[in-house]
C-alpha positions in Angstrom: -23.9 -39.4 -32.6 -26.8 -41.3 -34.6 -25.9 -41.6 -38.2 -21.8 -41.2 -38.0 -21.4 -43.3 -40.5 -23.5 -41.2 -42.9 -21.1 -38.5 -42.7 -18.7 -37.2 -45.1 -15.3 -37.6 -43.8 -12.4 -37.8 -45.9 -8.5 -38.6 -45.7 -6.0 -35.9 -47.2 -2.5 -36.9 -46.1 -3.4 -39.1 -43.6 -5.7 -36.5 -42.1 -9.3 -36.2 -41.7 -11.4 -33.6 -43.8 -15.1 -33.8 -42.7 -18.1 -32.1 -43.9 -19.9 -29.6 -41.9 -23.5 -27.8 -42.0 -23.6 -24.4 -40.4 -26.2 -22.8 -38.7 -25.3 -19.4 -37.8 -27.3 -16.9 -35.3 -28.5 -19.9 -33.2 -28.9 -19.9 -29.3 -25.6 -21.9 -28.6 -23.0 -23.4 -30.0 -23.1 -27.2 -30.5 -22.7 -30.2 -32.4 -26.1 -31.0 -33.5 -26.0 -34.3 -35.0 -26.0 -35.7 -38.9 -27.6 -34.0 -41.4 -27.6 -36.2 -44.8 -23.7 -36.7 -45.4 -22.5 -33.7 -43.1 -22.1 -32.8 -39.4 -24.7 -29.9 -38.4 -23.4 -27.5 -36.3 -25.1 -24.4 -34.5 -23.5 -21.4 -33.4 -24.8 -18.4 -32.0 -21.8 -16.5 -33.8 -23.1 -14.1 -36.7 -22.1 -15.4 -40.5 -20.1 -12.0 -40.8 -16.2 -11.7 -40.9 -15.3 -15.0 -40.0 -17.0 -15.3 -36.3 -19.2 -17.9 -37.3 -16.4 -20.1 -38.9 -14.3 -19.4 -35.8 -16.9 -20.7 -33.5 -17.6 -23.6 -35.5 -13.7 -24.6 -35.6 -14.1 -23.9 -31.4 -17.1 -26.5 -31.6 -15.1 -29.2 -33.6 -12.2 -29.0 -31.5 -13.8 -29.3 -28.4 -16.1 -32.1 -29.9 -13.0 -34.2 -31.4 -10.6 -33.3 -28.3 -8.0 -31.6 -30.1 -6.3 -28.1 -30.0 -7.8 -25.4 -31.6 -4.7 -24.7 -34.2 -5.4 -28.5 -35.2 -8.7 -27.5 -36.7 -8.6 -25.6 -39.6 -11.3 -24.6 -42.4 -10.0 -25.6 -45.9 -13.5 -25.2 -47.9 -16.6 -23.1 -47.8 -15.2 -19.7 -46.0 -18.8 -18.0 -46.9 -21.0 -21.3 -47.1 -23.2 -23.1 -45.4 -21.1 -26.0 -46.2 -17.7 -26.4 -45.4 -15.1 -28.5 -44.8 -12.6 -28.7 -42.2 -9.1 -30.1 -41.9 -8.7 -32.3 -38.4 -5.0 -32.4 -37.7 -3.9 -35.4 -35.4 -6.7 -37.7 -36.3 -7.8 -40.3 -39.5 -11.1 -40.8 -40.9 -11.6 -43.7 -38.3 -10.5 -41.6 -35.5 -13.5 -39.1 -36.3 -16.2 -41.9 -36.5 -14.8 -43.2 -33.6 -15.5 -39.4 -31.5 -18.6 -38.6 -33.7 -20.2 -41.7 -32.3 -19.5 -41.2 -28.8 -21.3 -37.7 -28.8 
């Protein structure tokens, strides 16, 4: 991914927390790229009852090569800008993996 170094990724207890901008109701679930300091992710799921949040968690798990249970929404439940905790990866691990997308 181009501009992966601009993505806001912080460390919390040795785990990575990444900023995400979600665009629900799109044609497919996909990591689009950097949007400012966020990773922009589109999802075909609707922004209702947590459907889009669950779809984004699945997309992040696939992109980072971790289990779905290792991706947790920790901020922005009803906001397009969210924060996800990635368990098992450091900030550097996330940046490397984003750079390969």
